[in-house]
gemmi code that builds the backbone of each chain (N, CA, C; Angstrom):
import gemmi

chains = {
    "A": [
        ("MET", (90.413, 68.274, 81.925), (90.149, 68.758, 80.475), (91.204, 69.052, 79.924)),
        ("GLY", (91.534, 68.297, 78.871), (92.752, 68.283, 78.227), (92.535, 69.329, 76.903)),
        ("LEU", (93.534, 70.538, 76.723), (93.360, 71.365, 75.470), (94.475, 71.013, 74.412)),
        ("ASP", (93.937, 70.937, 73.164), (95.089, 70.529, 72.388), (96.218, 71.558, 71.904)),
        ("MET", (97.350, 71.537, 72.873), (98.157, 72.493, 72.866), (99.119, 72.400, 71.642)),
        ("ALA", (99.157, 71.273, 70.943), (99.720, 71.757, 69.523), (99.172, 72.845, 68.774)),
        ("LYS", (97.600, 72.713, 68.757), (97.041, 73.608, 67.910), (97.185, 74.957, 68.739)),
        ("TYR", (97.492, 75.302, 69.834), (97.571, 76.410, 70.481), (99.012, 77.004, 70.066)),
        ("ARG", (99.952, 75.812, 69.813), (101.396, 76.191, 69.662), (101.412, 76.909, 68.090)),
        ("ARG", (100.527, 76.325, 67.360), (100.381, 76.841, 65.800), (99.860, 78.152, 65.810)),
        ("LEU", (98.974, 78.248, 66.881), (98.095, 79.681, 66.685), (99.207, 80.770, 67.248)),
        ("PHE", (100.088, 80.214, 68.099), (100.798, 81.136, 69.105), (102.071, 81.433, 67.865)),
        ("LEU", (102.366, 80.734, 67.001), (103.435, 81.413, 66.036), (102.825, 82.097, 65.083)),
        ("GLU", (101.722, 81.808, 64.850), (100.704, 82.711, 63.838), (100.681, 84.140, 64.343)),
        ("GLU", (100.145, 84.237, 65.377), (99.811, 85.534, 65.797), (101.008, 86.195, 66.665)),
        ("ALA", (102.249, 85.394, 66.933), (103.242, 86.002, 67.387), (104.054, 86.750, 66.111)),
        ("ALA", (104.071, 86.025, 64.930), (104.797, 86.735, 64.032), (104.024, 87.807, 63.645)),
        ("GLU", (102.901, 87.838, 63.658), (101.831, 89.132, 63.238), (102.238, 90.414, 64.208)),
        ("HIS", (102.194, 89.839, 65.317), (102.546, 90.920, 66.539), (103.910, 91.703, 66.269)),
        ("LEU", (104.849, 90.512, 66.245), (106.309, 91.096, 66.079), (106.262, 92.052, 64.791)),
        ("SER", (105.781, 91.483, 63.783), (105.825, 92.686, 62.468), (105.178, 94.010, 62.824)),
        ("GLU", (103.756, 93.976, 63.668), (103.377, 95.047, 64.199), (104.257, 96.164, 64.970)),
        ("ILE", (105.089, 95.283, 65.973), (106.032, 96.126, 66.888), (106.806, 96.682, 65.978)),
        ("SER", (107.502, 95.857, 64.851), (108.715, 96.314, 64.099), (108.189, 97.676, 63.236)),
        ("THR", (106.788, 97.708, 62.572), (106.539, 98.580, 62.043), (106.161, 99.819, 62.897)),
        ("ALA", (105.765, 99.806, 64.231), (105.573, 100.770, 65.147), (106.802, 101.298, 65.431)),
        ("LEU", (107.948, 100.439, 65.982), (109.218, 101.047, 66.162), (109.848, 102.060, 64.982)),
        ("LEU", (109.719, 101.534, 63.939), (109.925, 102.418, 62.686), (109.400, 103.773, 62.631)),
        ("ALA", (107.954, 103.413, 63.002), (107.236, 104.923, 63.102), (107.762, 105.587, 64.046)),
        ("LEU", (107.921, 105.374, 65.346), (108.510, 105.822, 66.498), (109.923, 106.728, 66.246)),
        ("GLU", (110.634, 105.638, 65.134), (112.176, 106.414, 64.888), (111.929, 107.765, 64.282)),
        ("LYS", (110.756, 107.793, 63.349), (110.712, 109.280, 62.851), (109.546, 110.188, 63.711)),
        ("ASP", (108.962, 109.551, 64.581), (107.974, 110.674, 65.382), (108.111, 109.908, 66.807)),
        ("ARG", (108.765, 110.500, 67.808), (109.108, 109.450, 68.945), (107.758, 110.033, 69.852)),
        ("GLY", (106.884, 110.808, 69.286), (105.467, 110.879, 70.082), (104.622, 110.275, 69.219)),
        ("ALA", (104.682, 109.474, 68.365), (103.350, 108.478, 67.708), (102.854, 107.734, 68.631)),
        ("SER", (101.590, 108.058, 69.118), (101.032, 107.892, 70.388), (100.286, 106.379, 69.915)),
        ("GLU", (99.854, 106.063, 68.519), (99.527, 104.878, 68.079), (100.438, 103.832, 68.392)),
        ("GLY", (101.403, 104.051, 67.812), (102.629, 103.103, 67.463), (103.213, 102.794, 69.364)),
        ("ILE", (103.198, 103.612, 70.097), (103.529, 103.239, 71.598), (102.417, 102.279, 72.199)),
        ("ASP", (100.947, 102.692, 71.810), (99.805, 101.940, 72.193), (100.113, 100.418, 71.465)),
        ("VAL", (100.353, 100.297, 70.284), (100.526, 99.265, 69.394), (101.650, 98.140, 69.983)),
        ("ILE", (102.714, 98.612, 70.592), (103.933, 97.757, 70.990), (103.339, 97.462, 72.466)),
        ("PHE", (103.027, 98.281, 73.484), (102.354, 97.790, 74.463), (101.551, 96.565, 74.555)),
        ("ARG", (100.303, 96.780, 73.620), (99.480, 95.821, 73.526), (100.010, 94.419, 72.932)),
        ("MET", (100.711, 94.501, 71.954), (101.398, 93.229, 71.293), (102.438, 92.607, 72.197)),
        ("ALA", (103.080, 93.130, 72.902), (103.853, 92.534, 73.881), (103.024, 91.810, 74.857)),
        ("HIS", (101.812, 92.848, 75.353), (100.972, 92.207, 76.389), (100.342, 90.900, 75.935)),
        ("SER", (99.987, 90.750, 74.523), (99.304, 89.647, 73.930), (100.311, 88.497, 73.996)),
        ("ILE", (101.697, 88.742, 73.592), (102.606, 87.788, 73.315), (102.916, 87.335, 74.812)),
        ("LYS", (103.299, 87.979, 75.874), (103.236, 87.616, 76.966), (102.167, 86.378, 77.652)),
        ("SER", (100.871, 87.008, 77.273), (99.786, 85.889, 77.764), (99.686, 84.475, 77.023)),
        ("MET", (99.971, 84.724, 75.448), (100.069, 83.435, 74.877), (101.016, 82.737, 75.422)),
        ("ALA", (102.598, 83.310, 75.474), (103.578, 82.226, 75.875), (103.404, 81.542, 77.151)),
        ("ALA", (102.565, 82.602, 78.265), (102.501, 81.962, 79.522), (101.470, 80.735, 79.305)),
        ("SER", (100.395, 80.738, 78.629), (99.427, 79.801, 78.272), (100.176, 78.350, 77.814)),
        ("LEU", (101.376, 78.710, 77.141), (101.930, 77.578, 76.685), (103.270, 77.091, 77.360)),
        ("GLU", (103.392, 77.777, 78.522), (104.488, 77.541, 79.613), (105.704, 78.106, 78.884)),
        ("TYR", (105.760, 78.723, 78.008), (107.066, 79.242, 77.519), (107.449, 80.542, 78.533)),
        ("GLY", (108.339, 80.320, 79.579), (108.363, 81.324, 80.559), (109.383, 82.382, 80.135)),
        ("SER", (110.340, 81.670, 79.394), (111.365, 82.986, 79.011), (110.600, 83.416, 77.974)),
        ("ILE", (109.777, 83.398, 76.941), (109.284, 84.429, 76.043), (108.348, 85.285, 77.134)),
        ("ALA", (107.308, 84.757, 77.813), (106.646, 85.502, 78.704), (107.303, 86.448, 79.536)),
        ("ASP", (108.659, 86.267, 80.095), (109.398, 87.265, 80.917), (109.711, 88.310, 80.118)),
        ("LEU", (110.395, 87.900, 78.694), (110.780, 89.264, 78.057), (109.771, 90.087, 77.438)),
        ("ALA", (108.694, 89.368, 77.201), (107.348, 90.240, 76.801), (106.673, 90.954, 77.768)),
        ("HIS", (106.954, 90.314, 78.915), (106.559, 91.008, 80.029), (107.479, 92.607, 80.517)),
        ("ALA", (108.684, 92.403, 80.213), (109.825, 93.358, 80.579), (109.459, 94.425, 79.440)),
        ("LEU", (109.190, 94.055, 78.180), (109.044, 94.899, 77.186), (107.711, 95.607, 77.469)),
        ("GLU", (106.488, 94.728, 77.718), (105.324, 95.840, 78.335), (105.551, 96.595, 79.318)),
        ("ASP", (106.156, 96.342, 80.381), (106.431, 97.096, 81.378), (107.048, 98.431, 80.949)),
        ("ARG", (108.148, 98.147, 80.202), (109.229, 99.410, 79.308), (107.889, 100.481, 78.871)),
        ("MET", (107.151, 99.590, 77.920), (106.184, 100.543, 77.236), (105.125, 101.326, 78.177)),
        ("GLU", (104.968, 100.505, 79.165), (104.048, 101.516, 80.054), (104.366, 102.704, 80.375)),
        ("GLY", (105.907, 102.748, 80.856), (106.317, 103.809, 81.418), (106.467, 104.961, 80.098)),
        ("VAL", (106.785, 104.461, 78.869), (106.815, 105.108, 77.653), (105.234, 105.793, 77.793)),
        ("ARG", (104.349, 104.974, 77.623), (103.023, 105.196, 77.531), (102.678, 106.472, 78.710)),
        ("ALA", (103.176, 106.445, 79.782), (102.825, 107.291, 80.935), (103.519, 108.587, 80.582)),
        ("ARG", (104.632, 108.616, 79.813), (105.277, 109.718, 79.312), (104.866, 110.429, 78.201)),
        ("GLY", (104.411, 109.690, 77.418), (103.685, 110.132, 75.942), (104.686, 109.997, 74.792)),
        ("CYS", (105.830, 109.658, 75.210), (106.804, 109.686, 74.045), (108.020, 108.942, 74.312)),
        ("ILE", (108.928, 108.547, 73.089), (110.238, 107.873, 73.396), (111.109, 108.853, 73.853)),
        ("ASP", (112.182, 108.541, 74.813), (112.780, 109.738, 75.171), (114.088, 110.124, 74.556)),
        ("ASP", (114.755, 109.081, 74.165), (115.710, 109.211, 73.148), (116.170, 107.898, 72.341)),
        ("GLY", (117.350, 108.082, 71.446), (117.559, 106.953, 70.592), (117.843, 105.822, 71.632)),
        ("ALA", (118.720, 105.865, 72.699), (119.031, 104.751, 73.462), (117.757, 104.110, 73.779)),
        ("GLU", (116.816, 104.816, 74.210), (115.507, 104.028, 74.779), (114.845, 103.194, 73.432)),
        ("LEU", (114.957, 103.653, 72.369), (114.751, 103.454, 71.096), (115.578, 102.039, 70.780)),
        ("ALA", (116.645, 101.971, 71.025), (117.661, 101.029, 70.665), (117.366, 99.757, 71.762)),
        ("SER", (116.839, 100.152, 72.935), (116.567, 99.285, 73.692), (115.083, 98.277, 73.512)),
        ("LEU", (114.182, 99.310, 72.937), (113.161, 98.476, 72.524), (113.155, 97.513, 71.075)),
        ("PHE", (114.083, 98.130, 70.362), (114.586, 97.387, 69.352), (115.388, 95.801, 69.836)),
        ("ARG", (115.975, 95.938, 70.778), (116.674, 94.763, 71.346), (115.748, 93.836, 72.009)),
        ("GLY", (114.628, 94.440, 72.523), (113.431, 93.845, 73.051), (113.033, 92.803, 72.131)),
        ("LEU", (112.606, 93.741, 70.686), (111.888, 93.177, 69.669), (112.591, 91.902, 68.941)),
        ("GLU", (114.127, 92.250, 68.941), (114.988, 91.214, 68.300), (115.150, 90.158, 69.288)),
        ("GLY", (114.901, 90.008, 70.409), (115.152, 88.996, 71.435), (113.781, 88.257, 71.282)),
        ("LEU", (112.639, 88.824, 71.226), (111.414, 88.102, 70.914), (111.365, 87.474, 69.621)),
        ("GLU", (111.921, 87.975, 68.866), (112.027, 87.344, 67.371), (112.747, 86.219, 67.591)),
        ("ALA", (114.109, 86.161, 68.012), (114.911, 85.018, 68.167), (114.158, 83.952, 68.956)),
        ("MET", (113.576, 84.353, 69.903), (112.975, 83.219, 70.990), (111.763, 82.535, 70.010)),
        ("VAL", (111.100, 83.301, 69.298), (109.567, 82.919, 68.818), (110.489, 81.715, 67.655)),
        ("ALA", (111.443, 82.000, 66.903), (112.294, 81.452, 65.770), (112.637, 79.958, 66.407)),
        ("VAL", (112.918, 79.933, 67.854), (113.332, 78.581, 68.585), (112.255, 77.911, 68.488)),
        ("VAL", (111.102, 78.323, 68.814), (109.737, 77.537, 69.049), (109.673, 77.162, 67.720)),
        ("ARG", (109.435, 77.929, 66.580), (109.218, 77.372, 65.251), (110.007, 76.384, 64.839)),
        ("GLU", (111.270, 76.535, 65.370), (112.322, 75.509, 64.707), (112.198, 74.102, 65.637)),
        ("THR", (112.256, 74.156, 66.990), (112.369, 73.086, 67.732), (111.020, 72.798, 68.365)),
        ("GLY", (109.989, 73.500, 68.381), (108.878, 73.213, 69.229), (109.042, 73.181, 70.737)),
        ("GLU", (110.151, 73.638, 71.024), (110.605, 73.712, 72.343), (110.554, 75.188, 72.973)),
        ("ALA", (110.393, 75.424, 74.357), (110.699, 76.498, 74.921), (112.101, 76.917, 74.857)),
        ("PRO", (112.356, 78.501, 74.307), (113.854, 78.822, 74.320), (114.357, 79.112, 75.448)),
        ("PRO", (115.771, 79.128, 75.609), (116.347, 79.472, 77.041), (116.251, 80.991, 77.234)),
        ("PRO", (116.041, 81.429, 78.373), (115.726, 82.943, 78.726), (116.990, 83.709, 78.408)),
        ("GLN", (116.633, 84.831, 78.173), (117.610, 85.885, 77.667), (117.592, 86.611, 78.871)),
        ("VAL", (118.476, 86.293, 79.992), (118.562, 86.542, 81.511), (119.186, 88.259, 81.255)),
        ("GLU", (120.035, 88.494, 80.761), (120.794, 89.919, 80.380), (119.560, 90.650, 79.832)),
        ("LEU", (119.187, 90.536, 78.975), (118.410, 91.504, 78.301), (116.974, 91.877, 78.750)),
        ("VAL", (116.492, 90.718, 79.661), (115.265, 90.888, 80.575), (115.694, 91.785, 81.710)),
        ("GLU", (116.863, 91.668, 82.489), (116.995, 92.367, 83.437), (117.333, 93.858, 83.331)),
        ("SER", (118.064, 93.950, 82.082), (118.390, 95.518, 81.582), (117.085, 96.085, 81.314)),
        ("MET", (116.057, 95.574, 80.753), (114.942, 96.034, 80.422), (114.280, 96.522, 81.763)),
        ("ARG", (114.174, 95.421, 82.887), (113.360, 95.587, 83.886), (114.218, 96.896, 84.671)),
        ("ALA", (115.638, 96.892, 84.480), (116.308, 98.001, 85.456), (116.013, 99.381, 84.522)),
        ("GLU", (115.833, 99.293, 83.518), (115.332, 100.694, 82.544), (113.846, 101.099, 83.219)),
        ("SER", (113.073, 100.055, 83.263), (111.726, 100.312, 83.749), (111.556, 100.998, 85.224)),
        ("GLU", (112.477, 100.457, 85.954), (112.514, 100.907, 87.260), (113.149, 102.203, 87.639)),
        ("SER", (113.955, 102.345, 86.742), (114.839, 103.757, 86.650), (113.817, 104.728, 86.189)),
        ("LEU", (112.956, 104.437, 84.900), (111.937, 105.189, 84.505), (110.913, 105.455, 85.536)),
        ("LYS", (110.515, 104.653, 86.340), (109.275, 104.864, 87.435), (109.868, 105.827, 88.544)),
        ("LYS", (111.302, 105.540, 89.000), (111.700, 106.581, 89.641), (111.757, 107.818, 89.425)),
        ("LYS", (112.012, 108.156, 88.382), (112.435, 109.357, 87.708), (110.875, 110.022, 87.620)),
        ("ALA", (109.991, 109.275, 87.221), (108.331, 109.881, 87.174), (108.072, 110.256, 88.230)),
        ("LEU", (108.655, 109.673, 89.477), (108.044, 109.671, 90.708), (108.714, 110.695, 91.382)),
        ("SER", (110.284, 111.159, 91.076), (110.723, 112.257, 91.483), (110.519, 113.720, 91.331)),
    ],
    "B": [
        ("MET", (68.815, 75.560, 81.140), (69.304, 76.363, 79.862), (70.527, 76.838, 79.798)),
        ("LYS", (71.335, 76.808, 78.620), (72.424, 76.977, 78.018), (72.851, 78.429, 78.492)),
        ("ALA", (73.901, 78.933, 79.289), (74.086, 80.237, 79.362), (74.455, 80.695, 78.062)),
        ("ARG", (74.435, 81.979, 77.567), (74.949, 82.473, 76.273), (76.174, 83.421, 76.692)),
        ("VAL", (77.252, 82.948, 76.033), (78.383, 83.881, 76.431), (78.922, 84.920, 75.316)),
        ("LEU", (79.467, 85.928, 75.549), (80.332, 86.517, 74.558), (81.452, 86.723, 74.908)),
        ("ILE", (82.529, 86.327, 74.152), (83.957, 86.369, 74.506), (84.757, 87.714, 73.702)),
        ("ALA", (85.212, 88.746, 74.622), (85.757, 89.987, 74.151), (87.352, 89.555, 74.498)),
        ("ASP", (88.108, 89.492, 73.146), (89.682, 89.536, 73.542), (90.175, 89.750, 72.054)),
        ("ASP", (91.287, 90.632, 72.027), (91.746, 90.823, 70.633), (92.763, 89.473, 70.091)),
        ("ALA", (92.950, 88.653, 70.906), (93.978, 87.691, 70.363), (92.984, 86.263, 70.149)),
        ("SER", (93.042, 85.904, 68.817), (91.979, 84.603, 68.707), (92.535, 83.735, 69.600)),
        ("PHE", (93.959, 83.368, 69.720), (94.325, 82.290, 70.800), (93.611, 82.298, 72.123)),
        ("MET", (93.231, 83.239, 72.429), (92.714, 83.288, 73.872), (91.138, 83.524, 73.458)),
        ("ARG", (90.563, 83.693, 72.587), (89.209, 83.668, 72.165), (88.953, 81.963, 72.297)),
        ("GLN", (89.744, 81.478, 71.411), (89.674, 79.640, 71.102), (89.881, 79.109, 72.447)),
        ("MET", (90.859, 79.600, 73.372), (91.003, 78.841, 74.306), (89.822, 78.908, 75.435)),
        ("ILE", (89.039, 80.040, 75.511), (87.888, 80.118, 76.638), (86.833, 79.226, 75.775)),
        ("ARG", (86.804, 79.493, 74.407), (85.673, 78.753, 73.902), (85.707, 77.191, 73.923)),
        ("GLU", (87.347, 76.947, 73.764), (87.390, 75.142, 74.009), (87.014, 74.719, 75.565)),
        ("ILE", (87.237, 75.682, 76.484), (86.998, 75.367, 77.963), (85.609, 75.492, 78.083)),
        ("ILE", (84.870, 76.250, 77.671), (83.548, 76.725, 78.213), (82.444, 75.580, 77.425)),
        ("GLU", (82.660, 75.478, 76.026), (81.769, 74.695, 75.290), (81.424, 73.522, 75.594)),
        ("PRO", (82.501, 72.602, 76.001), (82.057, 70.989, 76.414), (81.241, 71.189, 77.871)),
        ("GLU", (81.246, 72.247, 78.493), (80.399, 72.058, 79.679), (78.938, 73.016, 79.720)),
        ("GLY", (78.698, 72.957, 78.102), (77.112, 73.478, 78.274), (77.103, 75.129, 77.895)),
        ("TYR", (77.732, 75.694, 77.586), (77.944, 77.255, 77.560), (77.985, 77.295, 75.923)),
        ("GLU", (76.949, 78.323, 75.708), (76.696, 78.659, 74.135), (77.521, 79.807, 73.824)),
        ("VAL", (78.563, 79.804, 73.134), (79.190, 81.252, 72.541), (78.470, 81.641, 71.530)),
        ("VAL", (77.979, 82.822, 71.777), (76.836, 83.322, 70.949), (77.855, 84.560, 70.207)),
        ("GLY", (79.021, 84.913, 70.504), (79.713, 86.142, 69.688), (81.149, 85.998, 70.116)),
        ("GLU", (81.877, 86.701, 69.149), (83.223, 87.017, 69.674), (83.673, 88.371, 69.098)),
        ("ALA", (84.136, 89.328, 70.191), (84.356, 90.789, 69.970), (86.062, 90.759, 69.705)),
        ("THR", (86.695, 91.681, 68.912), (88.191, 91.646, 68.868), (88.561, 92.831, 69.402)),
        ("ASP", (87.608, 93.868, 69.879), (88.128, 94.808, 70.645), (87.105, 95.660, 71.393)),
        ("GLY", (87.243, 96.553, 72.135), (86.387, 96.991, 73.128), (85.068, 97.533, 72.685)),
        ("MET", (85.426, 98.256, 71.466), (84.377, 98.988, 70.901), (83.103, 98.017, 70.184)),
        ("GLU", (83.679, 96.437, 69.617), (82.974, 95.373, 69.034), (82.312, 94.987, 70.391)),
        ("ALA", (82.774, 94.880, 71.692), (82.429, 94.147, 72.635), (81.017, 95.036, 73.000)),
        ("VAL", (81.040, 96.317, 72.987), (79.954, 96.924, 73.586), (78.622, 97.046, 72.328)),
        ("GLU", (79.165, 96.937, 71.078), (78.264, 96.809, 70.076), (77.321, 95.223, 70.035)),
        ("GLN", (78.469, 94.509, 70.065), (77.877, 93.179, 70.337), (76.839, 92.794, 71.660)),
        ("TYR", (77.247, 93.352, 72.675), (76.521, 93.055, 73.714), (75.113, 93.565, 73.559)),
        ("GLU", (74.802, 94.946, 72.821), (73.749, 95.400, 72.586), (73.125, 94.473, 71.423)),
        ("GLN", (73.457, 93.820, 70.835), (72.938, 93.080, 69.971), (72.342, 91.731, 70.459)),
        ("LEU", (73.341, 91.126, 70.937), (73.026, 89.556, 71.128), (72.515, 89.473, 72.596)),
        ("HIS", (72.957, 90.425, 73.695), (72.234, 90.383, 74.933), (72.726, 88.942, 75.592)),
        ("PRO", (74.143, 88.747, 75.609), (74.387, 87.601, 76.373), (74.233, 87.359, 77.734)),
        ("ASP", (74.152, 86.283, 78.302), (74.122, 86.202, 79.915), (75.218, 86.721, 80.617)),
        ("LEU", (76.493, 86.401, 79.806), (77.948, 86.780, 80.553), (78.842, 87.226, 79.222)),
        ("VAL", (79.578, 87.891, 79.941), (80.677, 88.407, 78.840), (82.041, 88.059, 79.455)),
        ("THR", (82.828, 87.583, 78.665), (84.301, 87.557, 79.289), (85.075, 88.618, 78.794)),
        ("MET", (85.786, 89.474, 79.255), (86.308, 90.627, 78.833), (87.730, 90.769, 79.297)),
        ("ASP", (88.545, 90.812, 77.786), (89.997, 91.163, 78.387), (90.162, 92.548, 78.747)),
        ("ILE", (91.350, 92.708, 79.367), (91.711, 94.013, 79.837), (92.235, 95.063, 78.740)),
        ("VAL", (93.299, 94.541, 78.174), (94.124, 95.272, 77.239), (93.321, 94.772, 75.611)),
        ("MET", (92.761, 95.752, 74.994), (92.194, 95.593, 73.899), (92.380, 96.994, 73.082)),
        ("PRO", (92.468, 96.997, 71.738), (92.280, 98.151, 70.855), (91.072, 98.948, 70.860)),
        ("LYS", (90.972, 100.109, 70.490), (89.669, 100.894, 70.235), (89.400, 101.482, 71.657)),
        ("ARG", (88.681, 100.387, 72.288), (88.265, 100.833, 73.676), (88.944, 99.507, 74.504)),
        ("SER", (89.606, 100.360, 75.462), (90.062, 99.112, 76.491), (88.745, 98.359, 77.145)),
        ("GLY", (89.229, 97.250, 78.159), (88.199, 96.343, 78.208), (87.366, 96.944, 79.599)),
        ("ILE", (88.220, 97.809, 80.219), (87.597, 98.573, 81.462), (86.452, 99.669, 80.702)),
        ("ASP", (86.699, 100.474, 79.784), (85.853, 101.411, 79.077), (84.855, 100.442, 78.732)),
        ("ALA", (84.979, 99.153, 78.021), (83.847, 98.487, 77.303), (82.942, 98.426, 78.519)),
        ("VAL", (83.409, 97.673, 79.854), (82.611, 97.337, 81.014), (81.528, 98.705, 81.165)),
        ("LYS", (82.297, 99.718, 81.258), (81.585, 101.107, 81.675), (80.165, 101.173, 80.684)),
        ("GLY", (80.619, 101.064, 79.308), (79.954, 101.194, 78.261), (78.823, 100.444, 77.971)),
        ("ILE", (78.992, 99.113, 78.526), (78.029, 97.971, 78.665), (77.033, 98.372, 79.761)),
        ("LEU", (77.561, 98.556, 80.962), (76.983, 98.767, 82.232), (76.196, 100.200, 82.208)),
        ("GLU", (76.516, 100.910, 81.331), (75.959, 102.253, 81.271), (74.322, 102.131, 80.890)),
        ("LYS", (74.069, 101.191, 80.006), (73.030, 100.884, 79.230), (72.232, 99.540, 80.111)),
        ("THR", (73.046, 98.639, 80.351), (72.651, 97.384, 81.004), (73.198, 97.435, 82.395)),
        ("PRO", (72.626, 97.922, 83.519), (73.493, 97.825, 84.779), (73.571, 96.403, 85.498)),
        ("ASP", (72.707, 95.497, 85.014), (72.837, 94.118, 85.729), (73.855, 93.318, 84.712)),
        ("ALA", (74.431, 93.687, 83.674), (75.204, 92.956, 82.989), (76.272, 92.264, 83.804)),
        ("GLN", (76.441, 90.946, 83.525), (77.315, 89.883, 84.038), (78.614, 89.918, 83.040)),
        ("VAL", (79.618, 90.635, 83.628), (81.028, 90.646, 82.924), (82.089, 90.116, 84.044)),
        ("VAL", (82.702, 89.242, 83.133), (83.949, 88.647, 83.911), (85.216, 89.051, 83.217)),
        ("MET", (86.162, 89.921, 83.919), (87.529, 90.422, 83.290), (88.581, 89.208, 83.202)),
        ("CYS", (89.347, 89.249, 82.283), (90.371, 88.663, 81.901), (91.743, 89.121, 81.930)),
        ("SER", (92.216, 88.891, 83.251), (93.380, 89.660, 83.499), (94.844, 88.856, 83.352)),
        ("ALA", (95.931, 89.565, 83.266), (97.204, 88.907, 83.099), (98.121, 89.495, 84.493)),
        ("LEU", (98.926, 88.739, 84.698), (100.207, 89.022, 86.077), (100.503, 90.534, 85.830)),
        ("GLY", (100.393, 91.004, 86.865), (100.790, 92.368, 87.003), (99.744, 93.561, 86.673)),
        ("GLN", (98.522, 92.854, 86.493), (97.219, 93.890, 86.116), (96.481, 94.121, 87.410)),
        ("GLU", (96.846, 94.017, 88.365), (96.108, 94.179, 89.871), (95.242, 95.427, 89.784)),
        ("THR", (95.985, 96.183, 89.495), (95.304, 97.890, 89.616), (94.076, 98.104, 88.685)),
        ("LEU", (94.352, 97.503, 87.451), (93.479, 97.307, 86.317), (92.306, 96.389, 86.910)),
        ("VAL", (92.419, 95.533, 87.353), (91.384, 94.406, 87.804), (90.477, 95.302, 88.881)),
        ("MET", (91.109, 95.975, 89.679), (90.470, 96.508, 90.894), (89.436, 97.602, 90.180)),
        ("GLU", (90.176, 98.334, 89.301), (89.420, 99.470, 88.524), (88.272, 98.858, 87.896)),
        ("ALA", (88.324, 97.630, 87.381), (87.344, 96.939, 86.359), (86.288, 96.530, 87.392)),
        ("LEU", (86.518, 96.003, 88.632), (85.802, 95.688, 89.345), (84.925, 96.621, 90.203)),
        ("GLN", (85.617, 97.920, 90.332), (85.066, 99.238, 90.886), (84.062, 99.714, 89.763)),
        ("ALA", (84.338, 99.366, 88.601), (83.387, 99.974, 87.534), (82.050, 99.129, 87.361)),
        ("GLY", (82.213, 97.911, 87.756), (80.969, 97.043, 87.945), (81.029, 95.700, 87.277)),
        ("ALA", (82.333, 95.107, 87.086), (82.595, 93.876, 86.786), (82.514, 92.987, 87.743)),
        ("LYS", (81.744, 91.804, 87.619), (81.406, 90.744, 88.475), (82.672, 90.094, 89.248)),
        ("ASP", (83.505, 89.708, 88.446), (84.889, 88.880, 88.928), (85.782, 89.057, 87.636)),
        ("PHE", (86.901, 88.125, 88.000), (87.978, 88.122, 87.058), (88.770, 86.794, 86.902)),
        ("ILE", (89.276, 86.383, 85.958), (90.010, 85.329, 85.706), (91.241, 85.601, 85.198)),
        ("VAL", (92.222, 84.636, 85.635), (93.773, 85.286, 85.117), (94.367, 84.216, 84.264)),
        ("LYS", (95.189, 84.821, 83.214), (95.578, 84.160, 82.263), (97.193, 83.919, 82.828)),
        ("PRO", (97.581, 83.021, 82.528), (97.059, 82.000, 81.891), (96.028, 80.891, 82.478)),
        ("PHE", (94.831, 80.842, 81.566), (93.801, 79.971, 81.991), (93.715, 78.832, 82.523)),
        ("LYS", (93.164, 78.536, 83.712), (93.117, 77.196, 84.352), (92.015, 76.858, 83.982)),
        ("PRO", (91.272, 76.088, 83.044), (90.194, 75.397, 82.920), (89.167, 75.557, 84.307)),
        ("ASP", (89.455, 74.607, 85.247), (88.755, 74.482, 86.351), (88.404, 76.298, 86.915)),
        ("ASN", (89.295, 76.975, 86.786), (89.214, 78.376, 87.481), (88.266, 78.997, 86.611)),
        ("VAL", (88.336, 78.993, 85.554), (87.656, 79.514, 84.399), (86.098, 79.172, 84.401)),
        ("LEU", (85.981, 77.964, 84.885), (84.539, 77.369, 84.784), (83.800, 77.703, 86.358)),
        ("SER", (84.644, 77.640, 87.374), (83.970, 77.908, 88.472), (83.664, 79.214, 88.589)),
        ("THR", (84.495, 80.258, 87.976), (84.270, 81.567, 88.114), (82.840, 81.793, 87.478)),
        ("LEU", (82.813, 81.368, 86.347), (81.779, 81.798, 85.452), (80.464, 81.029, 86.072)),
        ("ALA", (80.511, 79.972, 86.571), (79.368, 79.321, 87.266), (78.973, 79.992, 88.570)),
        ("LYS", (79.928, 80.565, 89.268), (79.641, 81.283, 90.496), (78.835, 82.636, 90.033)),
        ("VAL", (79.461, 83.369, 89.115), (78.774, 84.672, 88.714), (77.436, 84.268, 88.300)),
        ("LEU", (77.099, 83.419, 87.422), (75.801, 83.177, 86.911), (74.932, 82.642, 88.018)),
        ("GLU", (75.395, 81.687, 88.922), (74.578, 81.261, 90.122), (74.203, 82.652, 91.116)),
        ("LYS", (75.046, 83.593, 91.198), (74.627, 84.868, 91.907), (73.626, 85.529, 91.206)),
        ("LYS", (73.894, 85.847, 89.936), (72.788, 86.449, 89.274), (71.448, 85.778, 89.347)),
        ("SER", (71.252, 84.414, 89.234), (70.132, 83.849, 89.381), (69.330, 84.009, 90.742)),
        ("GLU", (70.404, 84.207, 91.868), (69.566, 84.376, 93.337), (68.995, 85.826, 93.374)),
        ("ASP", (69.960, 86.619, 92.556), (69.497, 88.038, 92.809), (67.980, 88.515, 92.490)),
    ],
}
model = gemmi.Model(1)
for chain_id, residues in chains.items():
    chain = gemmi.Chain(chain_id)
    for i, (resn, *xyz) in enumerate(residues, 1):
        res = gemmi.Residue()
        res.name, res.seqid = resn, gemmi.SeqId(i, " ")
        for name, pos in zip(("N", "CA", "C"), xyz):
            atom = gemmi.Atom()
            atom.name, atom.element = name, gemmi.Element(name[0])
            atom.pos, atom.b_iso = gemmi.Position(*pos), 0.0
            res.add_atom(atom)
        chain.add_residue(res)
    model.add_chain(chain)
structure = gemmi.Structure()
structure.add_model(model)
structure.setup_entities()
């Protein structure tokens, strides 16, 4: 069975733009109130959704970064708030990374190159958060 | 007889993809829900033969929606849609009464065989 992947690429670009805008709004809200639970939940869900759509289109690099952001937010959700300014800055970097990658898809129609350093640093932060929660 | 399906997913992308996979195979999509609360409401109104239920949704999670549906209709047939890294949530959903799960990114053959298996088992019971 062949799905019309050009149609899904258009849908991805539309929905990803909306999701990234929602993440941005939520991060700005978290800048003012680090315990804004709705904002935490929105970022988690939007990252999850971008991950699933990107994986469906075989944009592995976007799926990897969205997955790293989702995992990062899982830790934040468990804690119930943003820890500090450094954590917020890391989440903003995740957003900017995703925005840049989606822009590449919009401009070229191709999968963007991976953002290895950003993904690895977010994964390391998630791991450190998990260890801290267990200790 | 055509099996009637309710698709619950907050992403239009995913709803359309499931619809496009199953409709040519004779399934009738009777409704689309964009959050867990709508999924429960639409289930009660439409009484579909099967629900595909995303796990991560606003207002009410997919797992919570499965519990809500099964509370009133214990023999409801719900198939969870999960993503990589959600194994624990899938287990929770199955324990709550979901019949099976499909993993994103969707593989059409896998989606169709899972839905067919769940409906076949229901008709045997």
